[in-house]
N, C-alpha and C positions, 0 to 999 in steps of 0.2 A: 765608566758610565756613572758610577755611584756619585761622583762629584757633580755631574750634571743633574742627577735626581735631587741631590741636596739643594742645589741652586734653585731648581724648579719648585721645591717645597717652600723654600724661603720666599721666592717670588709670590707664590700663592698666599703665603702668610702676610706679605705686604699688601697684596690686593684685597685681602679680607680684613685688613686693619687689625690683625692680631699683633703685629709688631710694627715698629717704625724703622727707618733706614739706619738709625744709630744702634739698633739692636742686632744688625745682621751678623757681625763678626761674633758676637756673644752666642747667638743661636747656632751658627755654624760650628763653633767650637764645642758646644754642648752635644750636638748631634754626632760630630766626629768622635768625641770621647765615647759615646754610647756604642758606636760601631767599631771602635778600636782603630780608627784612622788617625795617623799621626802627621799627615801632610795635607795641604790644600793644592789641588791641581786645577788648571783651567780646563774646562770641558764645555764645548759648544753644544753638546747634546742636551737640549732643554725640552722637557716633557710638557705637553699641553693638557695633560690629564688634570682632574681635580685633586683636591687634597687626599681623599681616601685612596684614589688610584695610584698616586705617586707614593704614598705611604706604603701601599701593598708591595710596590716594586722594591722599595728600600728594605722591607722585611724579607723579601725573597733573597736579596743580596746577603742579608745577615745570616740567613739559613745556609745559603750556598757556601759562604766563607766561614761557616761554623762559629759565628759570633754567638748564635743561640742555637738550641736544638730545634728540630723540625716537629714541633708540637704546638698545639693551640695556645696553651698557657704562656709559653715564652714569647710567642709572636704577639699576643695581646699585650703583654707587659712592656715589651720593647716599643710597640706602637704608641702606647699611652705615655711612656717616658719621653719619646721624641716630641710628641705634641705638647707635653708639659713645658718644653723649652719655649713655646710660643705664647703662653698665657701667663697673666700676672698672678702674684700670690693672692691668697684669699682676701686679705685685708684690702688690697687694691681693687679687687673685683667688687667687694661690698661697698667700698667708698664710691666707685663709679656708679653702681646700681642706685644708691640712695641720692646721689647728685641728680641722676636722671629722674628719679622718683619725684623730686621737687617740681619737675616740669609736668610729669604725669605718670601714673602707675603703668600705663601702656608702654611708655618709652623705656621705663626701667626693665620690664619683662622682655620687651623686644631686644634690648641690649643683651640680656643674660641668655635668652634663647638662641640668638645668633652666635654668641660666643660659644655656647655649648655645642652648636652644630659645626661651626668653623674649626673648633679644636678636636673634632672627631670623637668627642664624648658621646654625643648623639650620633648613632651609627646610620647616617643618612643613606649611604649606598646600600647597606644591607636591608634597610626598611623598604627600599624600592622593590625588593623581591617579593614582598607581601602581595597576595592577591586579594583585592577588595572590590566589592560590588554591593548594590542595594537590591532589595526585594520587597515587593508589596505583601502586605498581610492584612488581616482583619483589624489590626491595631495601627495601621499606617505603615509607612516605609521603614523597614528594618535594615541594618547594615551588617555585612558579613566580611570578615577578614580571615584569610587562611595565613597563619603566621609562619613565614619562611625566613625571617630576618636573623634569627639566632644561628650562629655557625654550627654545623653538625660536628659531633665528636667522633674522631676515628678510634679504632680499637686500642691504639696505643694510649690515647688520651684517657679513655675509659679505664684502662688498666692502671695508669698512674693515679687516677682519682681513687680507685678502689684500694690501692696500697696506702694512700695518704689518709684515708678516711678515719682510721682509728687513732692516728697521731696528729690530727689537724690542730693547729694552734687555736686558742680561744680569743684571739685579737685580730680584727675587730669582732665583737660579739655576734654581729649579724651584718648583712649587706646594707642595712639602712642606718647603721650607727654613724654618728658624726665623724668618728675616727677613720672612716673610709676616705675622707678627703685627702688626696695625695698618696694614698696607700698603694704600694707598688704591685700588690697582688701575689698570688702563689698558686700552686697546683689546686685546682678545683675551687678557686676563689677569684673573683673578677679583678682585673687591673684597674686601678683608680688614680693613677698618677695625674691625669688631666681632669680630675673631678673637682668641682668647686661648689660651695654651698653659700646661699644667701641667708644671713641671720635675720630672724623675724621674732618680734615679741608677740606672744599669744597669751593674752590675759595675765601678763606678768611672768610667764614662763619662757624659757629659751627654746625656740624651735628653729628649723632651717627649711629652706626651699631649694629643691633641685629639680632637674628634669629627668625623665626616664630615658635611659640610653636607647631603648627600643620603643619610641613613642607610638602609641596606637591611634592617636588623634592629635590635632593641632595643639601645641604647647602643653603636652601631657606632663604635668608636674606632680611631684610628691612633696608633701609638707610633713616633716618628721620631727618628733620630739628629740631634744638633745639628750634626754634620758632613755636608756634602754629599759623600757617597761612595757608590760602587756597592753594590748588594745582593750579598751573598755568603753562601751557606749553608755553615756550618762548625760546629765544636764550640761556639764562642762563642754562636751563635744558639740552640742547644738550651739552653744554660745561661741565657741572657738570658730567653727566653720562659718557662721553668720558674720562674725567680726572680721574674718579673713576676707569675705566678699565686700565688706565695707572698705577695707584697705585696698583691695584689688577688684573693683566692681566689674571688670571685664572677664573675670574668671569665675567659673563654678567651682565648688569644692564639695567633696563627699567622703564618707568613710565606709569601708567595708564593715560588715557585721563582725562582732567580737566572739563568735562561737565557731567551732570546727564545722565543716561541711558547708555551712552557709557563709563562712568568712571569705573564702576565695583569696586569701592574702597571707602575709606574714603576721601572724597573731602575736608574736613575741615582742614586736616593737610598735609602739603607738604612732600611727601615721595616717594621713589622709591623701587623697588624690584629687587633682583639679586640672584646670586648663581652660583655654579659650575655644570652646567648642559647644555646639548645640546637638545633643543626642536626640534620637527619636522620642524617648519618653518625655523630654522637656516640652515637646509640642503636642503631646497627647491631649485629647479632649477630656472634659469631665464626664464621667458616667452619671454622677449626681452630686449635688451639693448638700451640705447639712450644717446645722448650727452646733456650736460648742457652747453649751449652757454656761460654763464657768469662764468662758473667754469670748464674750460677744464682739470684741473688737477684732478678732481673728476670723478670716474667711476660711472655710474648709470644704474640701471636695474629695471624692474618690475618683481616681482616674480611670478612663477606659483603657486599661492596660492589662496584659496577662498576669503580671505580678500584682500583688495586693498593695496599692499605693494610696496613701492619704497626702493630699497637697494642702499646705497651709500658706495663706497670704497674711502679711501684717505690716503695719507702718513702722513698728519699732522692733528691734532685736529682742528686747526683754519680753514683749508680748508673745512672740513666737517661741522663745525658749521655754517659757512657763507652760504654754499650751502643748508643746512637743513633749516636755517631760511628763506632763499629766497623762498623755496618750501612751508614752513609753511605760510608765509605771503600771498602767492598766493592762497593757499588752503582756508585760513580763509575767504576770500572774493569771493570764486569761486562758481558759480551757473551753473547748467545745468539741466533745467527742464525736458528735455527728459529722464534724468536718475533719476528724483525725487530729485535732489540735489539743495537745496536752502540754501544759506549761512546764511541768517538772517530773522527773523520775527520781523520787526521793529528794535528795538535795541538788541533783543535777538540773540546771535550767535548760530550757529548749527554745524559749522565745526571745528574740532580740530584734534590732532594727538596723537597716541600712539607710542613713540620712544623707540628703543632698541639698546644698544651699546655693541660692543665686540672689544677686542684687539686681532688681528690676528697675532701678532708678527712683521711682516714687514709692516703692515698697520692696520688701524682702519676700522670698519664696523659699519654703522648706518642704521637701518631699520626704516622707517617712515610708520606707518599704518594709512591710512586716515580714519577718522571717521566722522559721521554725526548723530545728535541725534533728528532730526525733527520728530514730530508725526503728524498724520492726522486722520480724522474720519475712514478711511479704516484701518490704522495702528496705533491704539491708544497707543500701547506699544513702537512704534518707527518704522519708515520705514526701518531702517537698524539695526533692533533688531530681535532676533529669532521670526519668524512669528507664528501665532497661531497654525498652523498645526504641529509644532514641540514642542509646549508647554507641551505636555504629557511627553516629555523627559527633556526639559530645557526651562524655561521661565525667569530665572534671567538674569541680565546684563552679557555681555560678556566682561571680562576685559583682562588685560595683559597676564595672564597665558594661558587663553583659546585661545586668539588670536594667540598665538605661537603653538597651536596644542595639548594642554593638557586639556581635558574636566574634569571639576570638577562637578559631578552630585549629586543630592540630595539623601539621604539615603532611601527615600520612594521607590526608584526603585528596591531595593533588593527584596522585597516581590512582587512588581508588575511585575517584569520581570520573577520571578519564576512562577507566575500565567500565564504569556504569554507562557512560556515553556510548562506548563501542558496543556494549550489550544491547542497548536500545535500538541501534541502527543495524544490528545483526552481524557485527564483525567478530564477536566472541560468543561462546556458548554459555558462559557462566561468569560470575564475579566473585569477589571476596565473600566468604560465607556470611559475614556479618551484614553485608549489604544485599544479599540475594532476595529476601522478601521485598524490600523496598524497590530493588531494581525490577523485579517482576511486575510490581504495581505500576511503575513508571513506563515499562515497556507496553503494558496493556493500554495505558492512558494515552501514550504518545506514539503508538505504532505507525501512525500516518506520517511521521516526520522522518526525513531521510538525510537532510543536510546537517553536518556536524555543528555548524554555528547555531542552528535552531535548537538542536538537542542540548547543546551547552547552555543556552539561554534558559530553557525550561528546567534544567537541573539546578541552575542558580536560583530560580524562582521557587522550586521545591525545597531547596535548602532553607529559604526564608520561612516556608511553611513549617519545616522541622524546628527552626529556631523559635518560632512563635509557640509551638507545642512545648518546647523545653521551658520557656518562660511561664507557660500555663502550669507546668508541673510544679514550679517553685511557688506559685500563688497559693497562699494559705486559705483564702476564701474563694470558693469556686462559683459563688453566686451572690447577687446583691443582698438577698435576704439575710444570709449569714453575716455579711459585712455589717449590715444595719443592726444586727443583734449586738455585735461588738461595740458599735458606735453608741448604742443605747446604754451599754455598760459604762462607756467613757463618760457619758452625761449623768449617769447615776451617782458615780463616786465623787466624793469631795475632792476639790483641787488641792 
């Protein structure tokens, strides 16, 4: 049957334009070699499954015939190596990308995104497991995703990783480094044989574009520096991300903040995230507009949004970059103890920014989300971090994606929320301790509901309420007056 599976995979590769007919023998021999097969036999058993499904069956064969061990790492590495047989070398991928770019940026990214999906680098079948829905809030519609796409580690895998931890190689330096392209993987490190990067010039520096293997939204991409250097929010970041939107006007691009707690990302490697997607924050209304005295050509507003966001509009990149850098410099040294905002503890900085850029056709738009990572005895996880009363839903850092209104929640919630549903309709007497107070509130509020579908719907809506509360926690200004005090400071200081 393995010969039929290999034929099926090759046929799917042909259908997806990963290979041409002249590549068939080459690809078959590469796969046979990886599986330790020394002959080719006719097999009429042809699978109608998709590429991930056929690939999974081939991996099962490899485990059954002891080609690899029955553990996650070896399965992932072999799957990536098999799919690497179907895709061109990086130089060819880049050449094709930029040929299509001459037609339009959209055609270039469409090509690379489709290649990344067809080659199983983007884990399309696993992503389908995610639970996603929308919920109304005082700030508009928010998006919720319960992340079920990453494979669970069994005890043997966890044991292997623990044993490997102290002796792990230092190559590549991290999962974002350019050296990951084509890297076979190892214990506790992802397989990247089928990984490709698009080279991009960013203000005279070498950067690369890739897609996230577990995309959270359409065309979720990562733009990474070819240098392994720490993230740093400064004037160059504003210019880079705006320039990127000039090159790829259909993509937004933003950066996580560069400090712990509010960073929500890999701070050791300079990178941004982008994609072809409209987040809830992007369509938020203005709470109020204001003038920037030193930059009259830039329009400015504070958004009606739970996080503290300044939106700038400008005709040119230079105008926006200069205005954003002036705001950043003011914010980095700004304190308002009435709002619990302290800029420094000794030499340790607390204030930083999460910036997001878009190309609107006739102008550019730059959002500046003000962040502060200070902790206290009262708030050991962070003053402007999800507070403990919402930790039963989310206690991890709130990064770029969630700031914009898409919650990425842990998989534990699937079972726990199902228990809350059963509690509301009286099928169980209690729930997980962390959820009990919330479950009691919901039971009192919705005790008139008896249908499971109705209860499920209200729990989803209440999750949206919780997520809005989480975003309110990270907002550094809790009212317009305190925000206007900061804006007054911005306009006082010389540019």
